[in-house]
C-alpha positions in Angstrom: -14.6 19.3 -2.8 -12.8 22.4 -3.9 -12.4 23.4 -7.5 -8.6 23.1 -7.2 -8.7 19.5 -5.9 -11.3 18.5 -8.5 -9.0 19.9 -11.3 -6.0 18.0 -9.9 -8.1 14.8 -9.7 -9.1 15.2 -13.4 -5.5 15.9 -14.4 -4.4 12.8 -12.5 -7.0 10.7 -14.1 -6.2 12.0 -17.6 -2.5 11.1 -17.2 -3.5 7.7 -15.8 -5.9 7.1 -18.6 -3.3 8.1 -21.2 -0.8 5.7 -19.7 -3.3 2.9 -19.7 -4.1 3.5 -23.4 -0.4 3.5 -24.2 0.2 0.2 -22.4 -2.8 -1.4 -24.0 -1.7 -0.3 -27.5 1.8 -1.7 -26.9 0.2 -4.9 -25.5 -2.0 -5.2 -28.6 0.9 -4.8 -31.0 2.9 -7.5 -29.3 -0.1 -9.8 -28.6 -1.8 -9.7 -32.0 -0.2 -7.4 -34.6 3.2 -9.1 -34.6 1.7 -12.5 -34.9 -0.6 -11.5 -37.8 2.6 -10.7 -39.7 4.6 -13.6 -38.5 4.9 -15.2 -42.0 6.5 -12.0 -43.4 8.7 -11.6 -40.3 9.9 -15.2 -40.7 11.9 -14.0 -43.7 14.2 -12.2 -41.3 16.4 -14.2 -38.9 17.3 -13.2 -35.4 19.8 -15.2 -33.3 19.3 -18.1 -35.8 15.5 -18.2 -35.4 12.9 -16.8 -37.8 11.9 -13.4 -36.4 8.2 -14.2 -36.3 8.9 -17.3 -34.2 11.3 -15.4 -32.0 8.7 -12.7 -31.2 6.0 -15.3 -30.6 8.1 -17.3 -28.2 10.5 -14.9 -26.5 10.1 -11.4 -27.7 6.4 -10.9 -26.7 7.0 -12.3 -23.2 10.0 -10.1 -22.6 8.1 -7.0 -23.7 5.2 -7.9 -21.4 7.5 -8.1 -18.4 9.1 -4.8 -19.3 5.7 -3.3 -19.9 4.6 -4.3 -16.4 7.6 -2.6 -14.8 7.3 0.5 -17.1 3.6 1.0 -16.2 4.3 0.6 -12.5 7.2 3.0 -12.6 5.3 5.6 -14.6 2.1 5.3 -12.5 4.2 5.9 -9.4 5.6 9.1 -11.0 2.1 10.3 -11.8 0.9 9.5 -8.3 3.8 11.3 -6.8 3.2 14.3 -9.0 -0.3 14.7 -7.7 0.3 13.6 -4.1 -1.8 10.5 -4.4 0.9 8.0 -3.2 1.2 7.2 0.5 
């Protein structure tokens, strides 16, 4: 394997790894951190519901769906940049 190709593979993996870490951090925030502070968030109302409840029931699920599409879109861009996609 040439040095140039090896460097490109390392750069591709670095961008992919950073994207994965970003997605996992966002996932953690909306899976655990928001719910840990639900009691304090319940002091705020959103669409007539306590904010902690809203995030637990609707907000987290919506963020997860958006996160799936974001990760797929961004990974496709990374793959295209390095010529990995078919």
